[in-house]
N, CA, C and O atoms as a GROMACS GRO file, in nm:
protein
  480
    1MET      N    1   0.685  -0.752  -1.163
    1MET     CA    2   0.685  -0.610  -1.191
    1MET      C    3   0.765  -0.538  -1.083
    1MET      O    4   0.754  -0.570  -0.965
    2ALA      N    5   0.844  -0.444  -1.124
    2ALA     CA    6   0.921  -0.367  -1.026
    2ALA      C    7   0.828  -0.271  -0.953
    2ALA      O    8   0.714  -0.248  -0.995
    3THR      N    9   0.877  -0.215  -0.846
    3THR     CA   10   0.795  -0.121  -0.771
    3THR      C   11   0.787   0.012  -0.847
    3THR      O   12   0.874   0.046  -0.927
    4VAL      N   13   0.681   0.086  -0.820
    4VAL     CA   14   0.654   0.214  -0.884
    4VAL      C   15   0.671   0.325  -0.780
    4VAL      O   16   0.618   0.315  -0.670
    5GLU      N   17   0.745   0.429  -0.816
    5GLU     CA   18   0.758   0.543  -0.724
    5GLU      C   19   0.631   0.624  -0.730
    5GLU      O   20   0.589   0.669  -0.837
    6LEU      N   21   0.569   0.644  -0.614
    6LEU     CA   22   0.446   0.723  -0.608
    6LEU      C   23   0.479   0.862  -0.556
    6LEU      O   24   0.554   0.879  -0.459
    7THR      N   25   0.420   0.962  -0.621
    7THR     CA   26   0.440   1.102  -0.584
    7THR      C   27   0.304   1.170  -0.577
    7THR      O   28   0.202   1.110  -0.613
    8THR      N   29   0.303   1.294  -0.531
    8THR     CA   30   0.176   1.367  -0.529
    8THR      C   31   0.121   1.380  -0.670
    8THR      O   32  -0.001   1.390  -0.688
    9ALA      N   33   0.208   1.379  -0.771
    9ALA     CA   34   0.165   1.395  -0.910
    9ALA      C   35   0.094   1.271  -0.964
    9ALA      O   36   0.001   1.284  -1.045
   10ASN      N   37   0.134   1.150  -0.922
   10ASN     CA   38   0.075   1.029  -0.982
   10ASN      C   39  -0.004   0.942  -0.884
   10ASN      O   40  -0.064   0.843  -0.925
   11PHE      N   41  -0.005   0.975  -0.756
   11PHE     CA   42  -0.065   0.889  -0.654
   11PHE      C   43  -0.212   0.859  -0.683
   11PHE      O   44  -0.252   0.742  -0.688
   12ASP      N   45  -0.294   0.963  -0.703
   12ASP     CA   46  -0.437   0.942  -0.724
   12ASP      C   47  -0.465   0.863  -0.852
   12ASP      O   48  -0.556   0.780  -0.855
   13GLU      N   49  -0.387   0.889  -0.955
   13GLU     CA   50  -0.405   0.818  -1.082
   13GLU      C   51  -0.374   0.669  -1.065
   13GLU      O   52  -0.450   0.584  -1.111
   14VAL      N   53  -0.263   0.638  -0.999
   14VAL     CA   54  -0.222   0.499  -0.981
   14VAL      C   55  -0.316   0.425  -0.887
   14VAL      O   56  -0.353   0.311  -0.914
   15THR      N   57  -0.355   0.488  -0.776
   15THR     CA   58  -0.435   0.418  -0.674
   15THR      C   59  -0.585   0.425  -0.700
   15THR      O   60  -0.661   0.352  -0.636
   16GLY      N   61  -0.627   0.510  -0.791
   16GLY     CA   62  -0.771   0.527  -0.814
   16GLY      C   63  -0.830   0.431  -0.915
   16GLY      O   64  -0.951   0.428  -0.934
   17SER      N   65  -0.745   0.354  -0.981
   17SER     CA   66  -0.797   0.263  -1.084
   17SER      C   67  -0.837   0.128  -1.023
   17SER      O   68  -0.809   0.101  -0.906
   18ASP      N   69  -0.903   0.046  -1.105
   18ASP     CA   70  -0.943  -0.087  -1.058
   18ASP      C   71  -0.820  -0.173  -1.034
   18ASP      O   72  -0.715  -0.154  -1.096
   19GLY      N   73  -0.835  -0.269  -0.944
   19GLY     CA   74  -0.725  -0.359  -0.914
   19GLY      C   75  -0.666  -0.328  -0.778
   19GLY      O   76  -0.718  -0.244  -0.703
   20ILE      N   77  -0.556  -0.397  -0.747
   20ILE     CA   78  -0.493  -0.385  -0.616
   20ILE      C   79  -0.364  -0.305  -0.628
   20ILE      O   80  -0.282  -0.328  -0.717
   21VAL      N   81  -0.349  -0.211  -0.536
   21VAL     CA   82  -0.225  -0.134  -0.525
   21VAL      C   83  -0.178  -0.145  -0.381
   21VAL      O   84  -0.252  -0.113  -0.288
   22LEU      N   85  -0.055  -0.191  -0.361
   22LEU     CA   86   0.007  -0.190  -0.229
   22LEU      C   87   0.100  -0.069  -0.225
   22LEU      O   88   0.169  -0.039  -0.322
   23VAL      N   89   0.101   0.000  -0.112
   23VAL     CA   90   0.185   0.119  -0.099
   23VAL      C   91   0.274   0.100   0.024
   23VAL      O   92   0.227   0.069   0.133
   24ASP      N   93   0.403   0.121   0.002
   24ASP     CA   94   0.503   0.115   0.110
   24ASP      C   95   0.550   0.258   0.135
   24ASP      O   96   0.617   0.317   0.051
   25PHE      N   97   0.514   0.312   0.251
   25PHE     CA   98   0.563   0.443   0.293
   25PHE      C   99   0.696   0.419   0.364
   25PHE      O  100   0.700   0.345   0.462
   26TRP      N  101   0.804   0.482   0.316
   26TRP     CA  102   0.938   0.453   0.366
   26TRP      C  103   1.022   0.580   0.362
   26TRP      O  104   0.978   0.684   0.314
   27ALA      N  105   1.146   0.570   0.414
   27ALA     CA  106   1.244   0.677   0.403
   27ALA      C  107   1.384   0.615   0.400
   27ALA      O  108   1.406   0.506   0.453
   28GLU      N  109   1.476   0.685   0.338
   28GLU     CA  110   1.613   0.638   0.320
   28GLU      C  111   1.682   0.610   0.455
   28GLU      O  112   1.759   0.514   0.466
   29TRP      N  113   1.654   0.691   0.556
   29TRP     CA  114   1.723   0.679   0.686
   29TRP      C  115   1.663   0.571   0.776
   29TRP      O  116   1.716   0.545   0.884
   30CYS      N  117   1.556   0.507   0.732
   30CYS     CA  118   1.480   0.413   0.815
   30CYS      C  119   1.534   0.271   0.801
   30CYS      O  120   1.519   0.209   0.696
   31GLY      N  121   1.597   0.219   0.908
   31GLY     CA  122   1.652   0.083   0.907
   31GLY      C  123   1.549  -0.024   0.876
   31GLY      O  124   1.572  -0.106   0.787
   32PRO      N  125   1.435  -0.027   0.948
   32PRO     CA  126   1.334  -0.129   0.919
   32PRO      C  127   1.283  -0.120   0.775
   32PRO      O  128   1.249  -0.222   0.715
   33CYS      N  129   1.277   0.002   0.720
   33CYS     CA  130   1.233   0.019   0.580
   33CYS      C  131   1.330  -0.050   0.486
   33CYS      O  132   1.289  -0.118   0.391
   34LYS      N  133   1.459  -0.033   0.513
   34LYS     CA  134   1.561  -0.094   0.426
   34LYS      C  135   1.557  -0.246   0.436
   34LYS      O  136   1.579  -0.315   0.337
   35ARG      N  137   1.530  -0.298   0.556
   35ARG     CA  138   1.522  -0.444   0.572
   35ARG      C  139   1.396  -0.499   0.504
   35ARG      O  140   1.396  -0.612   0.455
   36PHE      N  141   1.289  -0.419   0.502
   36PHE     CA  142   1.163  -0.463   0.441
   36PHE      C  143   1.167  -0.455   0.287
   36PHE      O  144   1.096  -0.530   0.220
   37ALA      N  145   1.249  -0.367   0.232
   37ALA     CA  146   1.251  -0.343   0.088
   37ALA      C  147   1.269  -0.470   0.004
   37ALA      O  148   1.196  -0.488  -0.093
   38PRO      N  149   1.365  -0.561   0.037
   38PRO     CA  150   1.380  -0.682  -0.046
   38PRO      C  151   1.258  -0.775  -0.037
   38PRO      O  152   1.225  -0.842  -0.135
   39VAL      N  153   1.192  -0.779   0.077
   39VAL     CA  154   1.070  -0.860   0.094
   39VAL      C  155   0.962  -0.806   0.000
   39VAL      O  156   0.895  -0.882  -0.070
   40TYR      N  157   0.946  -0.674   0.000
   40TYR     CA  158   0.846  -0.607  -0.083
   40TYR      C  159   0.877  -0.630  -0.232
   40TYR      O  160   0.788  -0.657  -0.312
   41GLU      N  161   1.004  -0.620  -0.267
   41GLU     CA  162   1.048  -0.639  -0.406
   41GLU      C  163   1.021  -0.782  -0.452
   41GLU      O  164   0.970  -0.803  -0.562
   42ARG      N  165   1.054  -0.881  -0.368
   42ARG     CA  166   1.028  -1.022  -0.404
   42ARG      C  167   0.879  -1.045  -0.425
   42ARG      O  168   0.838  -1.113  -0.519
   43SER      N  169   0.798  -0.988  -0.338
   43SER     CA  170   0.654  -1.005  -0.349
   43SER      C  171   0.603  -0.941  -0.479
   43SER      O  172   0.512  -0.994  -0.543
   44SER      N  173   0.661  -0.826  -0.517
   44SER     CA  174   0.617  -0.760  -0.641
   44SER      C  175   0.647  -0.847  -0.763
   44SER      O  176   0.574  -0.843  -0.862
   45GLU      N  177   0.754  -0.927  -0.755
   45GLU     CA  178   0.788  -1.016  -0.866
   45GLU      C  179   0.693  -1.136  -0.873
   45GLU      O  180   0.670  -1.192  -0.980
   46LYS      N  181   0.639  -1.176  -0.758
   46LYS     CA  182   0.546  -1.290  -0.754
   46LYS      C  183   0.406  -1.252  -0.800
   46LYS      O  184   0.329  -1.338  -0.841
   47HIS      N  185   0.373  -1.123  -0.794
   47HIS     CA  186   0.236  -1.077  -0.822
   47HIS      C  187   0.235  -0.968  -0.929
   47HIS      O  188   0.216  -0.850  -0.897
   48PRO      N  189   0.257  -1.006  -1.055
   48PRO     CA  190   0.262  -0.905  -1.162
   48PRO      C  191   0.128  -0.833  -1.184
   48PRO      O  192   0.124  -0.728  -1.247
   49ASP      N  193   0.020  -0.891  -1.132
   49ASP     CA  194  -0.113  -0.830  -1.150
   49ASP      C  195  -0.140  -0.721  -1.045
   49ASP      O  196  -0.244  -0.655  -1.052
   50ILE      N  197  -0.050  -0.702  -0.951
   50ILE     CA  198  -0.067  -0.602  -0.844
   50ILE      C  199   0.036  -0.492  -0.863
   50ILE      O  200   0.152  -0.518  -0.896
   51VAL      N  201  -0.007  -0.368  -0.841
   51VAL     CA  202   0.088  -0.256  -0.846
   51VAL      C  203   0.151  -0.242  -0.707
   51VAL      O  204   0.080  -0.230  -0.608
   52PHE      N  205   0.282  -0.242  -0.702
   52PHE     CA  206   0.356  -0.223  -0.577
   52PHE      C  207   0.418  -0.084  -0.583
   52PHE      O  208   0.514  -0.060  -0.656
   53GLY      N  209   0.361   0.009  -0.505
   53GLY     CA  210   0.410   0.146  -0.505
   53GLY      C  211   0.492   0.176  -0.382
   53GLY      O  212   0.475   0.113  -0.277
   54LYS      N  213   0.581   0.273  -0.396
   54LYS     CA  214   0.663   0.317  -0.282
   54LYS      C  215   0.653   0.468  -0.272
   54LYS      O  216   0.665   0.540  -0.372
   55VAL      N  217   0.630   0.516  -0.150
   55VAL     CA  218   0.627   0.660  -0.124
   55VAL      C  219   0.744   0.695  -0.032
   55VAL      O  220   0.748   0.652   0.083
   56ASP      N  221   0.838   0.772  -0.084
   56ASP     CA  222   0.949   0.823  -0.002
   56ASP      C  223   0.893   0.939   0.080
   56ASP      O  224   0.866   1.047   0.028
   57THR      N  225   0.875   0.914   0.210
   57THR     CA  226   0.809   1.013   0.295
   57THR      C  227   0.891   1.140   0.312
   57THR      O  228   0.836   1.244   0.350
   58GLU      N  229   1.020   1.134   0.286
   58GLU     CA  230   1.103   1.256   0.292
   58GLU      C  231   1.076   1.344   0.169
   58GLU      O  232   1.060   1.465   0.182
   59ALA      N  233   1.070   1.282   0.053
   59ALA     CA  234   1.049   1.357  -0.072
   59ALA      C  235   0.902   1.392  -0.092
   59ALA      O  236   0.870   1.490  -0.159
   60GLN      N  237   0.813   1.312  -0.035
   60GLN     CA  238   0.668   1.329  -0.056
   60GLN      C  239   0.598   1.354   0.078
   60GLN      O  240   0.507   1.280   0.115
   61GLN      N  241   0.641   1.457   0.147
   61GLN     CA  242   0.586   1.484   0.280
   61GLN      C  243   0.435   1.512   0.277
   61GLN      O  244   0.364   1.484   0.373
   62GLU      N  245   0.387   1.568   0.165
   62GLU     CA  246   0.244   1.594   0.151
   62GLU      C  247   0.162   1.465   0.160
   62GLU      O  248   0.059   1.461   0.226
   63LEU      N  249   0.211   1.360   0.093
   63LEU     CA  250   0.139   1.231   0.096
   63LEU      C  251   0.144   1.170   0.236
   63LEU      O  252   0.045   1.116   0.283
   64GLY      N  253   0.258   1.180   0.301
   64GLY     CA  254   0.269   1.130   0.438
   64GLY      C  255   0.169   1.200   0.529
   64GLY      O  256   0.106   1.136   0.613
   65ALA      N  257   0.155   1.330   0.512
   65ALA     CA  258   0.060   1.408   0.594
   65ALA      C  259  -0.084   1.373   0.558
   65ALA      O  260  -0.169   1.360   0.646
   66LYS      N  261  -0.111   1.359   0.428
   66LYS     CA  262  -0.247   1.330   0.382
   66LYS      C  263  -0.301   1.202   0.445
   66LYS      O  264  -0.418   1.194   0.481
   67PHE      N  265  -0.213   1.102   0.459
   67PHE     CA  266  -0.256   0.973   0.513
   67PHE      C  267  -0.216   0.955   0.659
   67PHE      O  268  -0.224   0.845   0.714
   68ASP      N  269  -0.173   1.063   0.722
   68ASP     CA  270  -0.141   1.064   0.865
   68ASP      C  271  -0.039   0.954   0.900
   68ASP      O  272  -0.056   0.880   0.997
   69ILE      N  273   0.066   0.945   0.818
   69ILE     CA  274   0.170   0.845   0.840
   69ILE      C  275   0.259   0.894   0.954
   69ILE      O  276   0.328   0.996   0.941
   70ARG      N  277   0.258   0.822   1.066
   70ARG     CA  278   0.334   0.862   1.184
   70ARG      C  279   0.452   0.769   1.211
   70ARG      O  280   0.542   0.803   1.287
   71SER      N  281   0.450   0.653   1.148
   71SER     CA  282   0.554   0.554   1.170
   71SER      C  283   0.583   0.486   1.037
   71SER      O  284   0.491   0.453   0.962
   72ILE      N  285   0.711   0.464   1.009
   72ILE     CA  286   0.745   0.395   0.885
   72ILE      C  287   0.833   0.275   0.917
   72ILE      O  288   0.906   0.277   1.016
   73PRO      N  289   0.827   0.171   0.836
   73PRO     CA  290   0.741   0.164   0.718
   73PRO      C  291   0.593   0.148   0.757
   73PRO      O  292   0.560   0.093   0.861
   74THR      N  293   0.507   0.198   0.670
   74THR     CA  294   0.364   0.172   0.680
   74THR      C  295   0.322   0.110   0.549
   74THR      O  296   0.357   0.159   0.442
   75ILE      N  297   0.246   0.003   0.558
   75ILE     CA  298   0.194  -0.065   0.440
   75ILE      C  299   0.046  -0.032   0.427
   75ILE      O  300  -0.030  -0.042   0.523
   76MET      N  301   0.006   0.006   0.306
   76MET     CA  302  -0.134   0.036   0.277
   76MET      C  303  -0.176  -0.050   0.158
   76MET      O  304  -0.101  -0.066   0.062
   77ALA      N  305  -0.297  -0.104   0.165
   77ALA     CA  306  -0.353  -0.180   0.053
   77ALA      C  307  -0.476  -0.106   0.003
   77ALA      O  308  -0.565  -0.069   0.080
   78ILE      N  309  -0.479  -0.085  -0.128
   78ILE     CA  310  -0.591  -0.015  -0.191
   78ILE      C  311  -0.646  -0.108  -0.299
   78ILE      O  312  -0.571  -0.159  -0.382
   79ARG      N  313  -0.776  -0.128  -0.296
   79ARG     CA  314  -0.837  -0.210  -0.401
   79ARG      C  315  -0.951  -0.133  -0.464
   79ARG      O  316  -1.040  -0.083  -0.394
   80ASP      N  317  -0.948  -0.123  -0.594
   80ASP     CA  318  -1.051  -0.051  -0.670
   80ASP      C  319  -1.071   0.090  -0.615
   80ASP      O  320  -1.184   0.140  -0.608
   81GLY      N  321  -0.961   0.154  -0.576
   81GLY     CA  322  -0.966   0.292  -0.528
   81GLY      C  323  -1.006   0.308  -0.383
   81GLY      O  324  -1.019   0.421  -0.335
   82VAL      N  325  -1.027   0.197  -0.311
   82VAL     CA  326  -1.069   0.202  -0.170
   82VAL      C  327  -0.955   0.152  -0.081
   82VAL      O  328  -0.902   0.043  -0.104
   83ILE      N  329  -0.917   0.231   0.020
   83ILE     CA  330  -0.815   0.185   0.115
   83ILE      C  331  -0.878   0.077   0.202
   83ILE      O  332  -0.974   0.102   0.275
   84VAL      N  333  -0.824  -0.044   0.194
   84VAL     CA  334  -0.881  -0.157   0.269
   84VAL      C  335  -0.791  -0.203   0.383
   84VAL      O  336  -0.831  -0.287   0.464
   85PHE      N  337  -0.669  -0.148   0.389
   85PHE     CA  338  -0.575  -0.188   0.495
   85PHE      C  339  -0.467  -0.082   0.506
   85PHE      O  340  -0.418  -0.033   0.405
   86ALA      N  341  -0.429  -0.049   0.628
   86ALA     CA  342  -0.313   0.038   0.651
   86ALA      C  343  -0.259   0.005   0.789
   86ALA      O  344  -0.333   0.006   0.888
   87GLN      N  345  -0.129  -0.025   0.795
   87GLN     CA  346  -0.068  -0.062   0.924
   87GLN      C  347   0.080  -0.030   0.922
   87GLN      O  348   0.151  -0.063   0.827
   88PRO      N  349   0.128   0.036   1.030
   88PRO     CA  350   0.272   0.058   1.039
   88PRO      C  351   0.345  -0.070   1.076
   88PRO      O  352   0.289  -0.160   1.139
   89GLY      N  353   0.471  -0.076   1.036
   89GLY     CA  354   0.556  -0.189   1.071
   89GLY      C  355   0.590  -0.273   0.950
   89GLY      O  356   0.508  -0.296   0.862
   90ALA      N  357   0.714  -0.320   0.948
   90ALA     CA  358   0.759  -0.408   0.841
   90ALA      C  359   0.694  -0.545   0.861
   90ALA      O  360   0.691  -0.597   0.972
   91LEU      N  361   0.644  -0.601   0.754
   91LEU     CA  362   0.580  -0.733   0.762
   91LEU      C  363   0.678  -0.841   0.718
   91LEU      O  364   0.755  -0.821   0.624
   92PRO      N  365   0.677  -0.955   0.787
   92PRO     CA  366   0.753  -1.069   0.735
   92PRO      C  367   0.690  -1.112   0.602
   92PRO      O  368   0.573  -1.083   0.575
   93GLU      N  369   0.767  -1.180   0.520
   93GLU     CA  370   0.719  -1.218   0.387
   93GLU      C  371   0.588  -1.296   0.393
   93GLU      O  372   0.498  -1.273   0.312
   94SER      N  373   0.576  -1.387   0.488
   94SER     CA  374   0.453  -1.468   0.499
   94SER      C  375   0.332  -1.380   0.531
   94SER      O  376   0.223  -1.404   0.480
   95ALA      N  377   0.351  -1.280   0.616
   95ALA     CA  378   0.240  -1.190   0.651
   95ALA      C  379   0.201  -1.102   0.532
   95ALA      O  380   0.083  -1.074   0.512
   96LEU      N  381   0.300  -1.058   0.455
   96LEU     CA  382   0.270  -0.979   0.336
   96LEU      C  383   0.192  -1.062   0.234
   96LEU      O  384   0.096  -1.014   0.175
   97GLU      N  385   0.232  -1.187   0.216
   97GLU     CA  386   0.160  -1.276   0.124
   97GLU      C  387   0.017  -1.301   0.175
   97GLU      O  388  -0.077  -1.304   0.096
   98ASN      N  389   0.002  -1.317   0.306
   98ASN     CA  390  -0.129  -1.337   0.366
   98ASN      C  391  -0.217  -1.214   0.343
   98ASN      O  392  -0.335  -1.226   0.312
   99LEU      N  393  -0.160  -1.095   0.360
   99LEU     CA  394  -0.234  -0.971   0.337
   99LEU      C  395  -0.282  -0.966   0.191
   99LEU      O  396  -0.398  -0.932   0.165
  100ILE      N  397  -0.194  -0.999   0.098
  100ILE     CA  398  -0.231  -0.998  -0.044
  100ILE      C  399  -0.348  -1.093  -0.070
  100ILE      O  400  -0.442  -1.058  -0.140
  101GLU      N  401  -0.341  -1.214  -0.013
  101GLU     CA  402  -0.450  -1.311  -0.030
  101GLU      C  403  -0.581  -1.256   0.025
  101GLU      O  404  -0.686  -1.272  -0.038
  102GLN      N  405  -0.576  -1.192   0.141
  102GLN     CA  406  -0.698  -1.138   0.201
  102GLN      C  407  -0.757  -1.025   0.116
  102GLN      O  408  -0.878  -1.017   0.098
  103VAL      N  409  -0.671  -0.938   0.064
  103VAL     CA  410  -0.719  -0.827  -0.020
  103VAL      C  411  -0.779  -0.883  -0.149
  103VAL      O  412  -0.882  -0.833  -0.196
  104GLN      N  413  -0.716  -0.986  -0.206
  104GLN     CA  414  -0.769  -1.047  -0.328
  104GLN      C  415  -0.905  -1.112  -0.303
  104GLN      O  416  -0.990  -1.115  -0.393
  105ALA      N  417  -0.928  -1.163  -0.184
  105ALA     CA  418  -1.051  -1.236  -0.152
  105ALA      C  419  -1.167  -1.144  -0.115
  105ALA      O  420  -1.280  -1.190  -0.104
  106LEU      N  421  -1.140  -1.015  -0.096
  106LEU     CA  422  -1.246  -0.924  -0.055
  106LEU      C  423  -1.359  -0.917  -0.157
  106LEU      O  424  -1.336  -0.920  -0.278
  107ASP      N  425  -1.481  -0.909  -0.107
  107ASP     CA  426  -1.597  -0.882  -0.191
  107ASP      C  427  -1.614  -0.730  -0.191
  107ASP      O  428  -1.665  -0.672  -0.095
  108MET      N  429  -1.570  -0.666  -0.299
  108MET     CA  430  -1.568  -0.520  -0.300
  108MET      C  431  -1.707  -0.459  -0.299
  108MET      O  432  -1.724  -0.346  -0.252
  109ASP      N  433  -1.807  -0.529  -0.350
  109ASP     CA  434  -1.945  -0.478  -0.339
  109ASP      C  435  -1.984  -0.469  -0.192
  109ASP      O  436  -2.047  -0.372  -0.150
  110ASP      N  437  -1.947  -0.572  -0.115
  110ASP     CA  438  -1.976  -0.573   0.028
  110ASP      C  439  -1.897  -0.463   0.100
  110ASP      O  440  -1.951  -0.396   0.189
  111VAL      N  441  -1.771  -0.444   0.062
  111VAL     CA  442  -1.689  -0.339   0.124
  111VAL      C  443  -1.751  -0.201   0.099
  111VAL      O  444  -1.762  -0.120   0.191
  112ARG      N  445  -1.791  -0.176  -0.026
  112ARG     CA  446  -1.853  -0.046  -0.058
  112ARG      C  447  -1.984  -0.027   0.019
  112ARG      O  448  -2.014   0.084   0.064
  113LYS      N  449  -2.062  -0.134   0.034
  113LYS     CA  450  -2.189  -0.127   0.108
  113LYS      C  451  -2.159  -0.093   0.255
  113LYS      O  452  -2.225  -0.008   0.314
  114GLN      N  453  -2.059  -0.160   0.313
  114GLN     CA  454  -2.024  -0.132   0.453
  114GLN      C  455  -1.977   0.012   0.469
  114GLN      O  456  -2.012   0.077   0.567
  115LEU      N  457  -1.899   0.062   0.374
  115LEU     CA  458  -1.854   0.200   0.381
  115LEU      C  459  -1.972   0.297   0.374
  115LEU      O  460  -1.978   0.395   0.447
  116ALA      N  461  -2.067   0.268   0.283
  116ALA     CA  462  -2.184   0.354   0.268
  116ALA      C  463  -2.268   0.351   0.396
  116ALA      O  464  -2.316   0.454   0.442
  117ASP      N  465  -2.287   0.231   0.452
  117ASP     CA  466  -2.364   0.218   0.576
  117ASP      C  467  -2.295   0.291   0.691
  117ASP      O  468  -2.362   0.351   0.776
  118HIS      N  469  -2.164   0.287   0.694
  118HIS     CA  470  -2.087   0.348   0.800
  118HIS      C  471  -2.094   0.502   0.796
  118HIS      O  472  -2.087   0.568   0.899
  119LYS      N  473  -2.110   0.557   0.677
  119LYS     CA  474  -2.114   0.702   0.661
  119LYS      C  475  -2.246   0.762   0.708
  119LYS      O  476  -2.254   0.881   0.736
  120HIS      N  477  -2.351   0.679   0.718
  120HIS     CA  478  -2.483   0.730   0.757
  120HIS      C  479  -2.500   0.736   0.906
  120HIS      O  480  -2.606   0.777   0.954
   0.00000   0.00000   0.00000
C-alpha cells in the first residue's frame, strides 16, 4: 500500500480506527526525511495491513504543534487509536521493521489498562 497523506481534515479519522497506523512527520527541506522516505515506502509495500501516513509539517503546522513535533523526521506508531510510540530521527530499515513487530505484538488490553492506571 502506498503512503497516505495525513492532514488536519483526515488525521483523526485515519488514526482513530482499529489497526496500526505509522505516521512520518517530515518536510520537503529536510535531508534526513528525504533519505528516510524510500525506507518508509518499502516498508509500506511489505505491510499492506498497516496504514503508513505522512504529515508534511510545513503544510500541516497544526498537527506538528498538536503532537509537539520539534525534530523531523519523527515516527509515531498508533494502534487502535492509542499512540504507542513516538521518536524523532530516521530509522534504518531493520529498526523500522523491529518497531512494526513490537507494535503488532502489543497486548492492547494491557496497554489500555496501563494508561488507565497511569491517569489515576
